[in-house]
C-alpha positions as CSV (number, residue, x, y, z in Angstrom):
1,X,33.8,109.5,92.6
2,X,35.5,112.8,93.1
3,X,35.5,112.5,96.8
4,X,36.9,108.7,96.4
5,X,39.3,110.0,93.9
6,X,40.6,112.7,96.3
7,X,40.8,110.3,99.1
8,X,42.8,107.9,96.9
9,X,45.2,110.8,96.2
10,X,45.8,111.7,99.7
11,X,46.2,108.0,100.6
12,X,49.3,107.9,97.8
13,X,50.9,111.0,98.8
14,X,50.9,109.8,102.5
15,X,52.4,106.7,101.9
16,X,55.1,108.2,99.6
17,X,55.9,110.6,102.5
18,X,56.3,107.5,104.9
19,X,58.6,105.8,102.5
20,X,60.8,109.0,102.0
21,X,60.9,109.6,105.8
22,X,63.6,107.1,106.6
23,X,66.1,108.9,104.3
24,X,65.0,112.2,105.5
25,X,65.3,111.1,109.0
26,X,69.0,110.3,108.5
27,X,69.7,114.2,108.4
28,X,68.9,115.2,111.9
29,X,70.6,117.6,114.5
30,X,71.2,115.7,117.6
31,X,74.7,117.3,118.3
32,X,75.6,119.2,121.4
33,X,75.0,122.6,121.3
34,X,77.5,125.4,121.6
35,X,81.2,124.9,121.3
36,X,82.8,121.5,121.7
37,X,86.4,120.2,122.5
38,X,88.2,119.4,119.2
39,X,88.9,117.4,117.3
40,X,86.0,115.2,116.5
41,X,84.8,112.3,114.3
42,X,82.4,114.3,111.9
43,X,79.2,112.4,110.8
44,X,78.0,113.6,107.4
45,X,74.4,112.4,108.2
46,X,74.3,114.9,110.7
47,X,72.6,118.1,109.3
48,X,71.7,121.3,111.4
49,X,71.0,123.6,108.4
50,X,72.9,125.4,105.9
51,X,76.2,126.9,107.4
52,X,76.1,130.4,108.0
53,X,77.7,133.1,107.7
54,X,79.2,132.8,103.8
55,X,82.7,132.6,103.4
56,X,85.0,134.0,101.1
57,X,88.4,133.0,100.7
58,X,91.0,135.4,99.5
59,X,94.2,133.6,99.0
60,X,97.0,133.3,96.4
61,X,100.9,133.0,96.6
62,X,102.7,134.2,99.6
63,X,106.1,134.4,101.1
64,X,106.6,133.8,104.7
65,X,108.6,131.7,107.3
66,X,108.4,128.0,108.0
67,X,108.9,127.1,111.7
68,X,109.6,123.9,113.8
69,X,107.5,125.4,116.8
70,X,108.7,124.7,120.5
71,X,105.0,125.7,121.6
72,X,105.8,124.7,125.1
73,X,109.1,126.3,125.3
74,X,110.6,123.2,127.2
75,X,113.2,122.2,124.5
76,X,111.4,118.8,123.9
77,X,109.5,117.6,121.2
78,X,106.0,116.8,122.2
79,X,102.6,116.7,120.8
80,X,101.9,120.2,121.4
81,X,104.7,121.1,119.0
82,X,104.3,121.5,115.2
83,X,105.7,122.7,111.9
84,X,103.8,125.8,110.5
85,X,104.2,128.4,107.5
86,X,103.5,131.9,109.0
87,X,102.7,134.6,105.9
88,X,105.2,137.7,106.0
89,X,103.8,140.9,106.8
90,X,103.6,142.0,103.1
91,X,101.2,139.3,102.3
92,X,97.4,139.3,103.3
93,X,95.7,136.1,102.8
94,X,92.4,136.2,104.4
95,X,89.0,135.1,104.7
96,X,85.6,137.0,104.8
97,X,83.5,135.2,107.5
98,X,80.3,137.1,106.6
99,X,81.3,140.7,106.7
100,X,84.2,140.3,109.2
101,X,87.8,139.7,107.9
102,X,89.8,137.1,109.5
103,X,93.5,137.4,108.5
104,X,95.4,134.0,107.9
105,X,97.9,134.0,110.9
106,X,99.4,130.6,110.0
107,X,99.1,127.2,108.4
108,X,100.3,124.2,110.6
109,X,100.2,120.5,110.4
110,X,99.4,117.5,112.4
111,X,100.4,113.9,112.0
112,X,98.5,111.8,111.8
113,X,95.1,113.8,111.0
114,X,92.9,115.0,114.1
115,X,89.6,115.3,112.5
116,X,87.9,112.1,110.8
117,X,85.0,111.4,108.8
118,X,82.7,108.8,110.0
119,X,83.3,105.6,108.1
120,X,86.6,106.5,106.6
121,X,90.1,105.8,107.8
122,X,92.0,108.4,109.6
123,X,94.2,110.3,107.2
124,X,98.1,110.5,107.8
125,X,98.3,114.3,108.0
126,X,95.9,117.2,108.5
127,X,96.7,121.0,107.8
128,X,95.1,123.9,109.6
129,X,94.6,127.3,108.2
130,X,94.1,129.5,111.4
131,X,92.4,133.0,110.9
132,X,92.0,135.9,113.5
133,X,89.8,138.7,113.4
134,X,90.8,142.0,114.8
135,X,88.2,141.4,117.9
136,X,90.3,138.1,118.6
137,X,87.7,135.3,117.3
138,X,89.1,132.5,115.3
139,X,88.2,130.5,112.1
140,X,90.3,127.5,111.2
141,X,90.0,125.6,107.7
142,X,91.1,122.0,108.0
143,X,92.3,119.9,105.2
144,X,92.8,116.2,105.6
145,X,96.0,115.2,103.6
146,X,96.6,111.6,102.2
147,X,99.9,110.1,101.6
148,X,100.6,109.0,97.9
149,X,103.7,108.2,95.7
150,X,103.1,111.0,93.3
151,X,100.6,113.7,94.4
152,X,98.3,115.5,91.9
153,X,99.8,118.9,93.2
154,X,102.9,119.7,95.1
155,X,101.3,122.5,97.0
156,X,101.6,120.7,100.4
157,X,105.2,119.2,99.4
158,X,106.8,122.4,98.6
159,X,106.6,124.0,102.2
160,X,107.2,120.7,104.0
161,X,110.1,119.3,101.7
162,X,113.4,119.8,103.5
163,X,112.1,120.8,106.9
164,X,114.8,120.6,109.6
165,X,114.6,118.2,112.4
166,X,115.8,120.5,115.0
167,X,113.1,122.0,117.4
168,X,113.1,125.8,117.4
169,X,114.5,126.4,113.9
170,X,113.0,128.5,111.3
171,X,113.7,129.2,107.8
172,X,112.4,131.6,104.9
173,X,110.2,130.3,102.2
174,X,108.7,131.9,99.0
175,X,105.8,131.3,96.7
176,X,103.9,129.2,99.1
177,X,100.6,128.2,97.2
178,X,98.0,128.7,99.5
179,X,95.0,128.5,96.9
180,X,96.3,125.1,95.8
181,X,96.3,124.1,99.7
182,X,92.8,124.0,99.7
183,X,90.6,121.5,97.7
184,X,89.1,122.6,94.5
185,X,85.7,121.6,95.6
186,X,84.8,123.8,98.8
187,X,82.2,121.5,100.2
188,X,82.7,121.4,103.8
189,X,81.4,120.7,107.2
190,X,81.2,123.4,109.9
191,X,80.9,123.0,113.7
192,X,81.9,125.0,116.9
193,X,84.8,123.5,118.4
194,X,88.1,124.7,120.2
195,X,91.8,124.8,119.3
196,X,93.4,121.4,119.6
197,X,96.3,122.5,121.6
198,X,96.5,124.5,125.0
199,X,94.7,126.8,125.7
200,X,91.9,125.1,123.9
201,X,89.9,128.4,123.2
202,X,86.8,128.4,121.1
203,X,87.1,128.1,117.2
204,X,84.6,128.0,114.3
205,X,85.6,125.2,112.3
206,X,85.5,124.6,108.6
207,X,86.4,121.1,107.7
208,X,86.6,120.1,103.7
209,X,85.2,117.1,102.7
210,X,87.7,116.5,100.0
211,X,91.3,115.1,100.9
212,X,94.5,116.6,99.3
213,X,97.7,114.8,99.1
214,X,101.7,115.0,99.9
215,X,104.4,112.7,98.9
216,X,104.7,109.6,101.3
217,X,108.2,110.3,102.0
218,X,107.6,113.8,102.9
219,X,105.1,113.2,105.3
220,X,107.4,110.5,107.0
221,X,110.3,112.8,107.2
222,X,108.1,115.7,109.0
223,X,106.6,113.4,111.3
224,X,109.4,111.5,112.5
225,X,111.0,113.9,115.2
226,X,107.4,113.2,116.8
227,X,107.9,109.7,117.2
228,X,105.1,107.1,116.3
229,X,102.5,109.0,118.3
230,X,102.6,112.0,116.2
231,X,101.5,115.4,117.3
232,X,97.9,115.0,117.2
233,X,95.3,115.5,120.0
234,X,93.0,112.4,120.3
235,X,89.5,112.8,119.0
236,X,87.0,113.8,121.8
237,X,84.1,112.0,122.7
238,X,81.5,114.3,121.8
239,X,79.3,114.7,118.7
240,X,78.7,118.5,117.5
241,X,76.2,120.0,115.6
242,X,77.4,119.9,112.2
243,X,76.3,122.4,109.4
244,X,77.2,121.4,105.8
245,X,78.3,124.3,103.6
246,X,80.4,125.5,100.4
247,X,82.6,126.2,102.0
């Protein structure tokens, strides 16, 4: 009897495992290895293991300069140009990527968003928090931004409100709430990608799962000089390896 009971228990366990297998199989790692061209559509069901190394975000409030950057230096607004916030030399917002310090060099915006989550509509804007290490490697935090009448926070409206429409302009700004410009929930998806404008160099991407918000009129005003096409690079037809993390 004991032998038959044991056999029965094994059979039950095997059946349970087979039933659970389809759910587990959704979390597969079939993305392209190494760095891919960005931006991409992120498939949340891709899971290549926990994201490493650990990231510690050291932000706060910062003063600095807003710029309507002519990145091609051609005097013509095109999709390589952007609106960006550059912290001043007295601020030290940075992240620790493992044991390596990456200093926040800028926060710039794309209209419409460049990244997109599979199964979701494209967001009207995206903020990129660009960090550089002393050795020259790059980590970018990406935040998708929704357009609403009354946002829950003015963290993104503050730097974007009243942006001049003349290419090459810059202006001083104080008390930019960098902490508030990131989601409170730091759940994210990492992948090895690239910058989304020339020279498309390799980047470690961290795209947050939760969206933030900005006022509809603000987004419309800042996007207007770029025209209907905006200043985003089209998503690349490649599926990277995705690593869920926090962040």
